[in-house]
C-alpha positions, -999 to 999 in steps of 0.1 A, spaced: 37 262 -242 0 257 -244 -23 251 -214 -26 214 -223 11 209 -225 16 228 -192 -11 207 -174 5 175 -188 40 185 -176 28 194 -141 8 161 -138 38 142 -150 61 159 -124 37 152 -96 34 115 -106 72 111 -107 77 129 -74 50 106 -58 67 74 -71 101 85 -58 87 87 -22 66 55 -24 93 30 -16 110 46 14 78 58 29 62 24 25 90 9 46 88 36 72 50 35 76 44 -2 69 70 -17 92 57 2 122 21 -7 114 28 -44 111 50 -44 142 22 -27 162 -4 -52 149 18 -82 158 26 -68 192 -11 -61 200 -23 -96 188 5 -113 208 -6 -95 239 -42 -105 232 -31 -141 227 -13 -142 260 -43 -128 279 -66 -154 263 -41 -182 272 -40 -170 308 -78 -173 309 -77 -207 292 -52 -220 318 -73 -205 346 -103 -224 332 -83 -257 330 -81 -255 292 -49 -260 272 -32 -228 259 -31 -224 221 -4 -202 206 7 -193 171 35 -169 162 40 -148 131 70 -163 113 70 -142 81 53 -111 67 57 -104 30 40 -73 15 38 -65 -22 32 -29 -30 20 -16 -64 14 19 -75 5 32 -109 -4 66 -124 -17 74 -158 -24 105 -177 -39 107 -212 -54 134 -234 -71 137 -267 -80 165 -291 -106 162 -318 -108 185 -349 -72 196 -348 -72 216 -381 -48 199 -405 -66 207 -438 -64 237 -462 -79 270 -452 -116 270 -458 -117 232 -458 -136 210 -434 -108 215 -409 -94 250 -408 -57 253 -397 -55 261 -360 -91 251 -351 -97 229 -320 -132 217 -315 -129 195 -284 -104 180 -261 -103 157 -230 -78 150 -203 -80 118 -182 -59 107 -153 -58 78 -129 -39 67 -98 -40 34 -81 -22 18 -51 -25 -17 -37 -9 -35 -8 -11 -73 -7 2 -88 25 11 -125 29 14 -135 65 27 -169 77 19 -184 111 34 -213 130 19 -231 160 40 -229 191 42 -262 210 65 -283 231 96 -268 246 91 -234 229 56 -231 244 68 -241 279 97 -216 277 73 -189 266 51 -194 297 78 -200 323 101 -172 314 98 -144 341 84 -111 329 110 -84 335 100 -56 359 99 -21 346 
């Protein structure tokens, strides 16, 4: 096996191993991140509404109703060799000669979240503000 073939095989194995872990790890890491963000912004919204009510202004609330995240990952590996001797001995291209070669690789990852919000009003808003906070 030549060096080029060995490098290609190693790169291919790394890409395949990375893709195998992408799905489960994305769920494990992504879910907690979105949960933390929703919890933090809900707490901020509650504090702002407490200040609004204190200043005789109406509370404004929205809730996150849906989070959809699209994940995409791609890897590429390519190579080229110029002057790969295929002619007769002594010809322009001698058998076994390699004059130049290149190896290119690429890796991309994208996350595209789509988040839907819904205003809270009426009975749901009143229930949210009149429900006692449990003691710890």
